[in-house]
N, C-alpha and C positions, 0 to 999 in steps of 0.2 A: 283335381285342383283344390288347393286348400281354401276353405272359407272361414273367415273370422267372425261370422254372424253368431252372436251368443245364443245359446239355447237354455243353459242353466247358469245361474250366478249364485254364489254364496257370499254373504256379508256377515263378518264377525261370528261365524258358526262355531259353537262350542258344544261338545257332547260329553256326557258323564255316565259312568257306571257307578252308581252310588256316589261316593266321594272321590272316585278316581276319574281324572279328566282324560278322556281318550282323544279329543280334538280340541285344539287351542287356536281360537280366533282365525278360522279359515276363511279367507276371502279370495275366491278364484272365479274365473269365467271359463265355461266349457263350450266349445264351438258346436254348432249345429251340423249334423250329417258328416261327422268326422269320427275317427276312432281315437279316443283319448285313453291313454294307459296310465294307471296310477301305480307307481313303483316305490320301492323302499324296503328296508329290512323288516323282518317279522316283528309284529307288535307295534308298528309305527302308526297305526290308525287307518290303514288303507281300506279295510273292510268296513270299519265304522263310518268313514266318509261315504263310501258307496251306499250303505244302507240308510244314511241320512237323506239321500237324494230321492228316495221314494217312501220314506217314513217306515221302513222295516226296522230301523234301529230301535224304535220304541216298543217293538214286540218282545225284546229282551227285558227281564224283570229289573226294576229299580234303576231305570235309565231316565235321563232328562236331556233336553236340547235347548239351547238359546241361540239367538241370531236368526238369520234369514236364509232360506233356500228359494230362489226365484226360478220358476220354470215358465218360460214365455212371459216373464215379467210379473207373474203371480206368486206370492209367497205361499208355499205349500204348508207352512206351519201356522197360517192364519186359522184361528179357531172355527171359522165358518166354512172351511174347506171340506169337500167330500173326500175322505181318505181313500175310499174305494176307487174313485176316479183317478186319484194320484197314482195308486198302485197299478191301475190298469194302463195308465199312460207310460209308466216306467216299470217294465217287467224285470225280474231278477233271474238270471241263470246261475245256479249254485255250483259249488265245487264238484259235488256228486249229484248225478241226476236222480230226481224223485218222481218217477212216473206214477200216476194215480193207479190204484188197484182196479183197473178195468182194461178193456181192450185198447189196442193201438188206435183204432178209429175213434173210440169214445174219449180218449185222452185229448185228441185234437178238437173234437166236437164239443167237449165240455164247456170251454170258455165261450164258444160261440152261442151255446144254448143259454148260459148264465147271463151273458151281457147282451144277448139279442143283437149281435152285430151283423148277422146275415139271415136271410129268409131260410126257414127250416127245409123248404122244398129243394133248396140248392145245397144242402149239407154235404152230399157226396162230392160235389164239385169243389167245395171249399176245403174239405179235408184233404182231398188230393192236392189242391193248390198249395197248401201250407206244408204238406209233406214233401212236395217237390222243391219248394224254396229251401227247406232244411236238408235237401239232398238225400231223402230217405225213401221216397216213393217207390223206386224200382226195387228196393230191397224188401219192401213189406206189402206191396200191392196185392199179393196173393194170400196174405194172412192178416188182413186188417182186423179181423174179429178174434185174433189170438191175444192172450194176455200180454200187456206191455212189458211185464217183468221178465218175459222169455227172451227179450232182446238183449244183445250184448250191451255192455256199459256205454260203449261209444254210440251205438244206435239209440240207447235210452237218452243220451244227452241231446242228440239231434231231435228226438221226439219231444223233449222238453222245450227245445227251441221252437219247434213247430207249434206246440201248444201255446207258448207265450206269444208268438206272432199272430195267432188266430184271434186274439182279443184286440188287435189293431193298436198296439202301443206306438208311441213316438220315439221312445228311448229304450235301448237294451242295456241293462246293467249285467255285468258278468264278474262273479267273484272267483277268480282262478278257474274258469270253466273247463280248462283242459288238464288240470293238475292230476285228475284221477284216471286219465285216458292213456292208452298206448299211443306211440308216435303217429301211426296212420290215422287213428280216430281223431287225435289232436289236430292233425293237418286238415282233416275234413271240416272240423269246426272253424279253424282259422280261415279256410277258404270261403266258408259260408259267411262269416263275419265281414270279410273283405267285400264280398258281393253285396251285402246288405247295407253298407255304409252310405250308399247313394240314396237310401230311403229312410234311414234311421240314424239318430245320434247314438253312438255306441261308446260305453265307458266300461273299461275292463281293469280289474286288479290282477296283477301278475307278479310272481317272484322270479320269472325267467326273463333275464335281460335280452336274450336272443329273440324271444317272442315279441317283446316290446319293440325291438328294433325292426322286426319284420312287419308289424301291424300298425304302429303308432303314427298318427298325424300330429298329435299333441301329447305332451307328457307332463305329468304332475309327480314330482319327487317329494316324498314325505319322510320325516324323521322325528320320532318322539312326539307324535301328535300334531306336528306343524308342517305346513307346506314350505319347503326350503327353496324350491325352484319350480317354475312352470313355464312352458313355452313350446314352440314348434319342436317336433321331434329332432329334426336335423340340428337345430341350435343346441338343444339340451344334450344330445348324445355326442355331438362333435365339438361343441364350444361351451361347455358348462361354465356358468358364471360363479357358482358357489363352491368353496373348497370341499364341503361335505358331499355335494353332488359328484365332484371329481373323484373323491375317495370311494364313494359307492360304486361308480361306474368302472373304476379301476380294480375293484375287488378287495379294497382295504378292509371293508366291513360289509 
C-alpha cells in the first residue's frame, strides 16, 4: 500500500560543478518506505540529485550546494550536522560494485565493526543475516573467507548491498545499480529491493523505463537539471501532465 508520509524533502536545492549548474531549484517530497525512481535523459541531473541526498555530491572537486535537504525534518546541510551519520543513514549502491579488498565475511563485518552497530560476539550471526537479506548466503556460505573480488559481478553487487545494510541505514540510494549486470543478476537485485521497501526508503536512478515501471511507487522525471514532473508511478506513467514527460515516455527523446 502506498504511503505519502514524507521521509526526505528538498527546498530550493541548487547544485553546481564550478560555474555549471547541475540542479536548478529542486523542491520535492520523497515518501517513506516506498521505491522512488528518478528518470530522465542522460545528463539531466539524476545522479547529482541522488548524491545530494547523502552529501556525496560534495566529494567531487569544486562543487557547491545551496538550499535544503530535510531528512526526518532535519536539514542535512546544517553546518553542525555529523556528515558521517548522514552517510550512514543513507547508503549508496553504485553502478558498479566496489567490494573492499578483503574477504566476503570481512566486507559485511567491516561496517559493523566501524560503527559498533552489533556486539562482536554476535558477528557470525549478523554477517549471515545480512548476506541472507541480500540473497547471497547460500551461494557463499562455504567460502566466506575467500576474497570478495573472486565473486561474479552480480554477486559483488549483492555483497555491496549486504555491506550497506549492515550499518543499519534508513535509506538506500541506488545509482543505476543494475546497469553493469546481466539480466539474471539484475533481476536478483530488483527482487531484493522490492523485498526491502517495507523496511527502507529506496531511491533509485535508472535509465531503463521498463525497470522504473516494474519497481516504482513514486516517480521523479528530470530534464536539464529541473524536476519536470513528480508523482505516483501510476499517474506519471499512465497520465503524465507535462508534455516533456509525455515525450520522454513515448521515446521522442
